[in-house]
C-alpha positions as CSV (number, residue, x, y, z in Angstrom):
1,M,19.0,-29.9,-4.6
2,R,15.3,-30.6,-4.9
3,E,12.9,-28.0,-6.1
4,L,11.4,-25.7,-3.5
5,K,8.2,-23.6,-3.8
6,I,7.8,-20.6,-1.5
7,L,5.0,-18.2,-0.7
8,H,6.5,-14.8,0.3
9,T,4.5,-11.9,1.5
10,A,4.6,-9.1,4.1
11,D,3.0,-5.9,5.2
12,L,-0.6,-7.1,5.6
13,H,-1.1,-4.5,8.4
14,L,-4.1,-6.4,9.8
15,D,-6.5,-4.2,11.8
16,S,-5.5,-1.0,10.0
17,P,-7.7,1.9,11.0
18,F,-8.7,2.9,7.4
19,E,-9.1,6.4,8.6
20,G,-10.0,7.7,5.1
21,L,-13.2,5.6,5.1
22,P,-16.5,6.1,7.0
23,A,-16.6,4.2,10.2
24,G,-18.9,1.4,8.9
25,K,-16.9,0.8,5.8
26,A,-13.6,1.0,7.8
27,A,-14.9,-1.8,10.0
28,M,-15.9,-3.8,6.9
29,R,-12.4,-3.4,5.5
30,R,-10.8,-4.7,8.7
31,G,-13.1,-7.8,8.4
32,E,-12.1,-8.3,4.8
33,Q,-8.4,-8.1,5.8
34,R,-9.0,-11.1,8.0
35,E,-10.5,-12.9,5.0
36,L,-7.2,-12.2,3.2
37,L,-5.6,-14.7,5.5
38,G,-8.0,-17.4,4.3
39,R,-7.2,-16.6,0.7
40,L,-3.5,-17.0,1.5
41,A,-4.1,-20.4,3.0
42,S,-6.1,-21.4,-0.1
43,L,-3.3,-20.2,-2.3
44,V,-0.8,-22.3,-0.5
45,Q,-2.9,-25.5,-1.0
46,R,-3.8,-24.6,-4.6
47,E,-0.2,-23.8,-5.8
48,G,1.5,-26.7,-3.9
49,V,3.6,-24.3,-1.8
50,Q,6.0,-26.0,0.5
51,L,7.2,-23.1,2.7
52,V,5.8,-19.7,3.7
53,L,7.9,-16.7,4.5
54,L,6.2,-13.7,6.2
55,A,8.5,-10.8,6.3
56,G,7.0,-8.6,9.0
57,D,4.2,-6.1,9.7
58,L,1.5,-8.7,9.5
59,L,-0.2,-6.7,12.2
60,D,-0.6,-2.9,12.2
61,S,0.0,-2.6,15.9
62,D,0.6,-4.5,19.1
63,K,-3.1,-4.4,20.0
64,P,-4.9,-6.5,17.3
65,Y,-8.6,-7.4,17.7
66,F,-9.3,-10.8,19.4
67,E,-10.9,-12.0,16.2
68,T,-7.8,-11.2,14.2
69,G,-5.6,-13.3,16.5
70,E,-7.9,-16.2,16.2
71,E,-8.2,-16.0,12.4
72,L,-4.4,-15.6,12.1
73,A,-3.7,-18.8,14.1
74,L,-6.4,-20.7,12.3
75,C,-5.3,-19.8,8.8
76,L,-1.5,-20.2,9.5
77,G,-2.3,-23.7,10.8
78,G,-4.5,-24.4,7.8
79,M,-1.6,-23.8,5.5
80,G,-0.2,-27.2,6.6
81,V,3.4,-26.3,5.7
82,P,6.3,-24.6,7.7
83,V,5.6,-20.9,8.2
84,F,8.3,-18.4,9.3
85,I,7.5,-14.9,10.6
86,A,10.1,-12.1,11.0
87,P,8.3,-9.4,13.0
88,G,8.7,-5.8,11.7
89,N,8.5,-2.3,13.1
90,H,4.7,-2.3,13.4
91,D,4.4,-5.7,15.0
92,F,7.8,-6.0,16.7
93,Y,8.5,-8.9,19.1
94,S,8.5,-8.3,22.9
95,P,7.4,-10.4,25.9
96,K,4.1,-8.5,25.8
97,S,3.6,-8.5,22.0
98,P,0.9,-10.5,20.2
99,W,3.6,-12.9,18.9
100,A,4.4,-13.8,22.5
101,R,0.8,-14.0,23.6
102,L,-0.9,-15.8,20.7
103,K,-1.2,-19.6,20.8
104,L,0.2,-20.3,17.3
105,P,0.1,-23.8,15.7
106,E,3.2,-25.9,15.7
107,N,4.0,-25.3,12.0
108,V,4.6,-21.6,12.7
109,H,8.0,-20.3,13.8
110,V,8.3,-16.6,14.9
111,F,11.8,-15.2,15.1
112,S,12.1,-13.4,18.4
113,E,15.7,-12.2,18.6
114,N,17.2,-9.0,17.2
115,A,20.0,-11.1,15.6
116,I,19.9,-13.6,12.9
117,T,19.2,-17.2,13.9
118,G,18.5,-20.3,11.7
119,V,16.2,-23.3,11.6
120,T,17.0,-26.4,9.5
121,L,14.2,-28.1,7.7
122,E,15.5,-31.6,6.9
123,S,12.4,-32.6,5.0
124,L,12.6,-29.6,2.6
125,G,16.4,-29.5,2.4
126,A,16.4,-25.9,3.5
127,V,17.8,-23.7,6.3
128,V,15.6,-20.6,7.1
129,Y,17.4,-17.7,8.8
130,G,15.7,-14.7,10.2
131,A,15.5,-12.0,12.9
132,A,12.9,-9.8,14.6
133,F,12.5,-6.1,15.3
134,T,12.3,-6.0,19.1
135,A,11.4,-2.3,19.1
136,R,10.0,0.1,16.6
137,R,13.4,0.6,15.2
138,S,16.3,-1.7,14.4
139,G,19.9,-1.4,13.5
140,P,21.4,-3.5,10.6
141,L,20.7,-7.2,11.0
142,L,22.4,-8.6,7.9
143,R,25.7,-6.8,8.3
144,G,28.5,-9.2,8.8
145,F,26.3,-12.3,8.5
146,H,27.2,-15.2,6.2
147,A,25.3,-18.5,5.9
148,E,27.6,-21.4,5.1
149,K,26.7,-23.5,2.1
150,R,25.6,-27.1,2.9
151,E,25.5,-29.7,0.2
152,G,21.8,-30.3,-0.8
153,Y,20.4,-27.4,1.2
154,W,18.9,-24.1,0.3
155,N,19.8,-21.1,2.4
156,L,16.9,-18.7,2.9
157,I,16.6,-15.4,4.9
158,C,13.4,-13.7,6.0
159,L,13.8,-10.1,7.2
160,H,12.0,-6.8,7.5
161,G,14.2,-4.0,6.3
162,E,15.2,-1.4,3.7
163,V,17.7,-2.0,1.0
164,G,20.1,0.8,-0.1
165,A,19.1,3.1,2.8
166,R,22.2,3.3,4.9
167,D,20.8,5.9,7.3
168,S,17.5,4.0,7.8
169,V,16.3,3.2,11.3
170,Y,14.4,0.2,9.9
171,D,17.2,-2.4,9.5
172,P,19.3,-0.8,6.7
173,I,20.6,-3.4,4.2
174,G,23.3,-2.9,1.6
175,E,23.5,-4.7,-1.7
176,D,27.1,-5.7,-0.7
177,E,25.7,-7.4,2.4
178,L,23.1,-9.2,0.3
179,A,25.8,-10.4,-2.1
180,A,27.9,-11.7,0.8
181,C,25.2,-13.3,3.0
182,G,25.4,-16.7,1.3
183,A,21.6,-17.0,0.8
184,D,19.9,-18.4,-2.3
185,Y,16.9,-16.2,-1.7
186,V,16.2,-13.3,0.8
187,A,12.5,-12.6,1.5
188,L,12.1,-8.9,2.6
189,G,9.3,-6.7,3.9
190,H,8.8,-3.1,4.8
191,I,8.5,-1.5,1.3
192,H,4.9,-1.5,0.1
193,R,5.6,-1.5,-3.6
194,A,6.7,-4.7,-5.2
195,S,10.3,-4.9,-6.4
196,G,10.2,-7.9,-8.7
197,L,13.1,-10.4,-8.5
198,L,16.4,-8.7,-7.9
199,R,20.0,-10.0,-7.6
200,A,23.1,-9.0,-5.7
201,G,26.0,-11.3,-6.5
202,D,24.6,-14.9,-6.4
203,T,21.8,-13.8,-4.0
204,R,18.3,-13.3,-5.3
205,Y,16.0,-11.1,-3.2
206,S,12.7,-9.2,-3.4
207,W,10.0,-7.5,-1.4
208,P,6.4,-8.3,-2.5
209,G,4.8,-5.0,-1.4
210,C,1.6,-5.1,0.5
211,P,-0.9,-7.7,-0.7
212,E,-3.8,-5.2,-0.6
213,G,-3.9,-1.4,-0.6
214,R,-5.1,0.6,2.3
215,G,-5.0,4.1,1.0
216,F,-4.2,6.3,-2.0
217,D,-0.5,5.9,-1.5
218,E,-1.0,2.2,-2.3
219,T,-2.9,2.3,-5.6
220,G,-3.1,-0.3,-8.3
221,E,-2.8,-4.1,-8.4
222,K,-1.2,-5.7,-5.3
223,T,0.2,-9.2,-5.2
224,V,2.1,-11.8,-3.3
225,N,5.2,-13.7,-4.5
226,L,5.5,-17.3,-5.5
227,V,9.2,-18.2,-5.6
228,T,10.5,-21.4,-7.0
229,L,14.1,-22.5,-6.4
230,S,15.4,-25.3,-8.7
231,G,18.9,-26.2,-9.5
232,G,20.7,-22.9,-10.0
233,D,17.5,-21.1,-11.0
234,C,15.2,-18.8,-9.1
235,R,11.8,-17.9,-10.6
236,L,9.3,-15.4,-9.2
237,E,5.6,-15.3,-10.1
238,T,3.0,-13.1,-8.6
239,R,-0.6,-13.8,-7.6
240,S,-3.4,-11.4,-6.6
241,V,-5.3,-12.1,-3.5
242,A,-6.7,-8.6,-3.0
243,L,-10.4,-8.1,-2.6
244,R,-10.4,-4.3,-3.4
245,R,-8.1,-1.8,-5.0
246,Y,-7.4,1.8,-4.4
247,E,-7.2,3.9,-7.6
248,S,-6.5,7.5,-8.4
249,L,-7.9,9.0,-11.6
250,R,-7.3,12.5,-13.0
251,V,-9.9,13.9,-15.4
252,D,-9.5,17.0,-17.5
253,V,-13.0,18.6,-17.8
254,T,-11.9,21.5,-20.0
255,G,-14.7,22.3,-22.5
256,T,-17.0,19.4,-21.5
257,D,-19.5,18.3,-18.9
258,P,-17.5,17.0,-15.9
259,L,-19.8,14.0,-15.4
260,L,-19.5,13.0,-19.0
261,A,-15.7,13.3,-18.9
262,V,-15.5,11.0,-15.8
263,H,-17.8,8.4,-17.4
264,T,-15.7,8.4,-20.6
265,L,-12.5,7.6,-18.7
266,L,-13.8,5.1,-16.1
267,P,-13.0,1.4,-16.6
268,D,-15.8,-1.1,-16.6
269,E,-15.4,-2.7,-13.2
270,T,-15.1,-0.3,-10.3
271,V,-17.9,-1.3,-7.9
272,R,-15.5,-3.1,-5.5
273,D,-12.9,-0.4,-5.4
274,V,-12.0,2.8,-3.7
275,Y,-11.5,5.7,-6.1
276,R,-10.2,9.2,-5.8
277,I,-11.2,11.3,-8.9
278,T,-9.5,14.6,-9.3
279,L,-11.0,17.1,-11.8
280,T,-8.5,19.3,-13.6
281,G,-8.6,21.8,-16.5
282,E,-10.4,25.1,-17.0
283,C,-14.1,25.9,-16.6
284,D,-16.4,28.8,-15.9
285,E,-17.6,27.6,-12.6
286,S,-16.7,24.9,-10.1
287,P,-18.0,21.4,-10.9
288,D,-21.0,20.5,-8.9
289,L,-19.3,17.8,-6.7
290,A,-22.5,17.1,-4.8
291,R,-24.3,16.3,-8.0
292,M,-21.4,14.2,-9.2
293,Q,-21.2,12.3,-5.9
294,T,-24.9,11.4,-6.2
295,A,-24.6,10.3,-9.8
296,L,-21.4,8.3,-9.4
297,G,-21.4,7.1,-5.8
298,E,-23.0,3.7,-6.5
299,L,-20.3,2.8,-9.0
300,F,-17.7,2.4,-6.2
301,F,-17.2,0.9,-2.8
302,E,-16.1,4.5,-1.8
303,L,-15.6,7.6,-3.9
304,R,-13.6,10.7,-3.1
305,L,-13.9,13.7,-5.4
306,R,-11.4,16.6,-5.6
307,D,-11.7,19.8,-7.6
308,E,-8.5,21.1,-8.9
309,T,-10.0,23.0,-11.9
310,H,-9.1,26.6,-12.6
311,L,-11.2,29.6,-13.6
312,R,-11.2,29.9,-17.4
313,A,-8.4,32.5,-18.2
314,S,-10.8,34.6,-20.4
315,W,-12.9,35.4,-17.4
316,W,-10.1,37.6,-16.1
317,D,-10.5,39.7,-19.3
318,L,-13.7,41.0,-17.9
319,A,-11.8,42.7,-15.1
320,G,-11.6,45.9,-17.2
321,D,-15.3,46.2,-17.8
322,D,-17.0,49.3,-16.4
323,S,-19.5,47.3,-14.4
324,L,-19.9,45.8,-10.9
325,R,-18.7,42.5,-12.3
326,G,-15.6,44.2,-13.8
327,L,-14.7,46.1,-10.6
328,F,-15.1,42.9,-8.6
329,L,-12.9,40.9,-10.9
330,K,-10.3,43.7,-11.1
331,K,-9.7,43.5,-7.4
332,L,-9.5,39.7,-7.3
333,R,-7.3,39.6,-10.4
334,A,-4.8,41.9,-8.6
335,R,-4.7,39.4,-5.7
336,W,-4.4,36.5,-8.1
337,E,-1.5,38.0,-10.0
338,N,0.3,39.1,-6.7
339,A,-0.3,35.8,-4.9
340,R,2.8,34.4,-3.1
341,D,2.0,30.8,-3.7
342,E,-0.5,28.4,-5.4
343,Q,-2.8,28.3,-2.4
344,E,-3.3,32.1,-2.5
345,R,-3.9,31.9,-6.2
346,R,-6.6,29.3,-5.7
347,T,-8.2,31.3,-2.9
348,A,-8.5,34.3,-5.1
349,E,-9.8,32.2,-7.9
350,Q,-12.4,30.5,-5.7
351,A,-13.5,34.0,-4.4
352,A,-14.0,35.0,-8.0
353,R,-16.2,31.9,-8.6
354,W,-18.3,32.5,-5.6
355,G,-18.7,36.2,-6.4
356,L,-19.7,35.6,-10.0
357,A,-22.2,32.9,-8.9
358,A,-23.7,35.4,-6.5
359,L,-23.9,38.1,-9.2
360,D,-25.7,35.6,-11.5
361,R,-28.0,34.5,-8.7
362,R,-26.9,30.9,-8.9
363,E,-25.6,28.5,-6.3
364,E,-21.9,27.8,-6.4
365,V,-20.8,24.4,-5.1
366,A,-17.2,24.2,-4.2
367,R,-16.2,21.2,-2.1
368,H,-12.6,20.0,-2.0
369,D,-12.7,16.5,-0.5
370,D,-9.3,15.1,0.2
371,P,-9.2,12.0,2.4
């Protein structure tokens, strides 16, 4: 069989609301998501890709912006190779769905049935099988399916679903079903963290994760898969097409200035990224998050600061002093020690910080910003 090079991606979630960002930056990110489509088309041309498999949730909902539909059709057509789409739970196929309404170019095939069907590509020596979610949930689609081997043809499957989750309502897939399906490669979507190349019997499979993070549950580098089938071999490489990254950084500020501690741990290039920095450790007073936001804000596309520091333990030793400060701390220490959970402990601790700040006639800044 001839060599075949495939671009496999999923879970673009175009037109996501980006609720954790200010309205202006959220709109900017939705525009940048559309630009992601153009970067995928360029990758196809640059890498000599012959086939594109898009395994669902390209759209975040059934009501994409008009501009998104236009850009999607333009870029998919610009790939110039066969493109197969297996709609997922966010962009499931129905007569009223975008997949039924959009005027897509001739090189694009959208699976529309909640059962596996196949398309033969004579020019590539491949048969591409796939199915669609036709509602927000789907039963098992691969169960009982087997693709017969044809001399000189690759068998490929494109699906949105969960492997190893028998009770899932999102097309549960067992490894035994993957091993028995007769495919050379199964392109999956739904899981937002990349799996790398996996194997069940003679079947290779993977899910690429989302190509660009949309929140702090999708941190770090995000990529798409380039899969090459040749002889009996299957190779998987990854390529980054992301414009921005979400990153989460925890900084221990014990015994040091919080701003200095953050600068010490920050990597060099952060200006395009969205960061959540969580301050931890012990200190005498809450870090001044307003000051830090002003000093650090320009280093990021967007910055979220969280204060998870604790009052220095030695402060509670003053609870026995025969003074207003001591009496104040004695009452709060009793609440702190008898707290039923961590939230009550933090409430008592924060009250101590505010009270000590008032007694010292200084301003206590205590903002806990959690997007």
